[in-house]
N, C-alpha and C positions, 0 to 999 in steps of 0.2 A: 554634681552628679549624685544620683541616688546610691545608696549602699547596695552592693551586689549587682548593680547594673553595668552594662557595657558602654563604654564611651563610643560615640559615633564620630566618624571622621569629619573633619571640618568641612562645611559646605553641603552636607547632605540633607539637613533639615527634615529628616523623617521620610525622605523619598524612598520608594521601593523600586527595585528593578522590575520592569514589565517583561513578562515572558509571553510565550504564545499560548500558554494554557494547555498545551498538548504534551502528552508523555512520549517517550521514545517509541512505544508501541503504536501510537497514533501516526507516526511517520512511516511505519512499515507498509508493505504492499497491501495488507488487509485492513490497515488503519484508516482513520478519518481524513488524513492529509498525506496521501501517498506521493512518492517521487515520480519523476517523468517516466521512467521505465515501467513502473507499475501502472501509471495512467494509460500508457500505450497498450499494455497487456490487458487491462480492463476493457479498453475500447475494442480490441481484437475479439474479445469474448462477448461483447455486447452488455457489459456490466456498467453500473454507475461509475462515473469517473472520480467521485469523491464519496466519502462516507464509509462506515465500517462494513466489512464483508465477513461472512463466515466461510469456512472451508467448504461447506456443503453448497453455498452459493456458487463458488468457483467450479466445483465438480459438476453441478447441474449444467452450468453454462458451457463448460468444456464438452460434456457429452452431447449437447445439442449442436455445438459447432462441429464436433468430430463427425456426427452423423451426416451433417451437410457437406463437409469438405473431405471426407475420407476418399482416398484414391480408388478403393474397391467399389465405391458408389458413384464414380464419375467425377470426383473432386481432383484437385491438383496436389501433387506431392509436396511442393514448396509451401502451399497454403496450409496443409495439414501440419507441416513442421512448425510453421508460425503459430498455429493454434496450440500445439503441444508446448512450445516455448513460452507462450503467454501463461498457460496453466502452471508451468514450472516456476516462472518468476513470481506469480502470486502465491504459490504454496511454498516458496522458499527452497525448491529443489534446484540444485545447481551442480555444476561440474567442479566441486570442491577439491 
């Protein structure tokens, strides 16, 4: 062993752990690899199912969907609730 170096456990032979290469933020609703709930929310708003999103992307998509599905404009109440819920999931607004 070299001086000042760390001893490797037996049997590792310099192998490194393989990670996904994604940070914790990448797994969030606006990240590159969102979870199932975020994918469903993205689908509801007509957004890309993977890849990074900005808050402004979500807001614009929500406004378009709200204009189409708002009950005052002939839309259904339950559909509007689903659209609002999708926005809340993606922007991290919840019933904490």
